[in-house]
C-alpha positions in Angstrom: 165.7 28.6 -15.1 162.2 27.2 -16.2 158.9 27.1 -13.8 158.1 24.0 -12.3 154.5 23.4 -12.0 152.2 21.5 -9.3 148.9 19.5 -10.5 147.0 19.9 -7.5 143.0 18.7 -7.0 143.0 18.5 -11.0 144.1 22.2 -11.8 147.7 22.9 -12.7 149.1 25.9 -10.5 152.7 27.1 -10.3 154.5 25.9 -7.3 154.1 27.4 -4.4 150.8 28.9 -4.2 149.3 25.9 -2.6 150.6 24.2 0.6 150.9 20.3 -0.2 151.8 18.1 2.3 153.9 15.3 1.3 152.8 12.1 3.2 149.3 12.4 1.7 150.2 12.9 -1.9 152.5 10.5 -4.3 154.7 12.3 -6.6 156.0 11.1 -9.7 157.8 12.7 -12.6 155.8 13.0 -15.8 159.0 14.8 -17.8 161.5 16.7 -16.5 159.6 20.2 -16.8 156.5 18.4 -15.0 155.5 17.4 -11.4 152.4 15.5 -10.8 151.1 15.8 -7.3 148.5 12.7 -6.9 146.3 12.5 -4.2 146.1 9.4 -2.3 144.1 6.5 -4.7 142.1 3.5 -3.0 141.6 0.2 -4.1 137.7 -0.9 -2.7 138.8 -4.4 -2.5 136.9 -7.1 -0.7 133.5 -8.9 -0.4 130.9 -8.4 -3.5 127.8 -10.2 -3.4 125.6 -8.2 -3.7 127.4 -6.5 -1.0 126.1 -2.2 0.0 129.4 -1.5 2.2 130.8 0.0 -1.1 127.5 2.0 -1.4 127.7 3.3 2.3 131.3 4.3 2.3 132.4 6.4 -1.0 129.5 9.1 0.4 131.9 9.6 3.1 134.8 9.6 1.4 134.1 12.7 -0.4 135.0 14.5 2.7 138.6 13.2 2.5 141.4 14.1 0.2 141.6 10.9 -1.9 140.1 9.5 -4.8 138.9 5.9 -5.1 138.8 3.1 -7.4 135.4 1.1 -7.1 135.8 -2.4 -9.1 132.1 -3.8 -9.0 130.7 -3.7 -12.0 127.1 -5.3 -13.7 129.3 -7.5 -15.9 132.3 -8.9 -15.0 134.6 -9.5 -18.1 138.1 -9.9 -18.7 138.4 -6.2 -19.7 137.1 -5.5 -16.4 139.4 -8.1 -14.8 142.7 -5.8 -16.5 141.1 -3.2 -15.7 141.1 -3.9 -11.7 144.7 -5.1 -12.2 146.2 -2.3 -13.5 144.1 0.2 -11.1 145.0 -2.2 -7.8 149.0 -2.4 -8.9 149.8 0.5 -10.7 147.3 3.7 -9.6 145.7 2.8 -6.3 148.4 3.6 -3.7 146.0 2.2 -0.7 143.9 -1.4 -0.9 141.2 -1.4 1.4 139.3 -4.3 1.6 136.2 -5.0 3.2 135.2 -8.9 4.5 131.5 -9.0 5.2 129.6 -12.6 5.9 128.6 -12.1 2.5 131.9 -13.5 1.2 131.6 -16.7 -0.5 135.2 -17.6 -2.3 138.5 -16.5 0.0 140.4 -14.6 -3.3 139.9 -11.4 -1.2 141.8 -12.7 1.6 144.9 -13.9 -0.7 144.3 -10.1 -2.3 145.0 -8.8 1.1 148.2 -11.1 1.6 149.7 -10.2 -1.9 148.8 -6.3 -1.0 150.9 -6.7 2.3 153.7 -7.9 0.2 153.5 -5.6 -2.4 153.4 -2.7 0.4 156.0 -3.8 2.5 158.7 -4.9 -0.1 158.2 -3.2 -3.7 156.6 0.3 -3.0 156.1 2.4 -3.8 152.4 1.6 -6.1 151.1 0.2 -3.1 151.9 2.1 0.2 149.1 1.4 2.6 146.7 -1.6 3.1 143.5 -1.6 5.5 141.7 -4.5 5.8 138.5 -4.5 8.0 135.9 -7.6 9.1 132.3 -6.1 9.1 130.2 -7.4 12.1 127.3 -5.4 12.3 126.1 -7.2 15.9 129.0 -7.8 16.9 127.8 -11.5 17.9 128.4 -14.7 16.7 125.3 -15.3 14.4 127.3 -13.5 11.6 130.9 -15.0 12.1 131.9 -18.2 14.3 134.4 -18.4 16.6 137.0 -20.9 14.0 135.9 -17.8 11.9 137.0 -15.1 14.0 140.0 -16.9 15.3 140.9 -17.4 11.4 140.6 -13.3 10.5 142.6 -12.6 14.0 145.5 -14.5 12.6 145.1 -13.1 9.2 145.0 -9.5 10.6 148.3 -10.8 12.7 150.4 -12.0 9.9 149.2 -8.7 8.0 150.9 -6.7 10.7 154.1 -8.7 10.9 154.3 -8.5 6.6 153.7 -4.6 6.9 154.0 -3.3 10.3 153.9 0.3 9.4 151.8 0.3 6.2 149.2 -1.4 7.6 146.1 -0.8 9.4 142.8 -3.3 10.1 140.4 -5.0 12.8 136.7 -5.4 13.3 134.2 -3.2 12.5 130.3 -2.6 12.8 129.9 -0.2 10.0 131.5 2.6 7.7 132.1 4.5 10.0 134.2 2.7 12.1 136.2 2.1 8.6 137.1 5.6 8.6 138.1 6.7 11.5 140.6 3.6 11.8 141.7 5.1 8.3 141.8 8.1 9.9 143.3 7.6 13.0 146.3 5.6 11.3 146.9 8.8 9.1 146.2 6.6 6.0 143.5 9.2 4.9 142.7 13.3 6.1 139.9 15.1 6.1 139.9 18.0 4.0 
């Protein structure tokens, strides 16, 4: 019988040499002799509009057993859009959305709902969805009462669609995002 090998942290090792916790990895068959173990890959969706939340979050993610895809580029082209769609629909098993008061359009909200349906109905590509609203001051200066009510209803809808695959809430900073993700078991500290 042939040996089976595992890809772990970009190195191939003989099976059994590295402990693997299955709930933190996606397993896909490359061919009948190779099993590819992949770390959680996070799609960093949400508000763009010159925001800095991704730049604040990414350095923190280095301490966790995950990879990520940042869709923000200087010049948005059709090729960039195709790459984003491939990452979101085929490579990233967790979709993280952070919405800030800099949000101009509503497409990210539609993406969040779509990701929840994908997580609940289609798996295994999208396994987890996280949706956070950044409210730095925790005051009504950033978000008015109607916006808060709407975001709370959207979070409830996400939870109803994908009850075991969704986490979200109001956050003051990226440390809060990390804490929520960790508490929900979406990421694991290395």
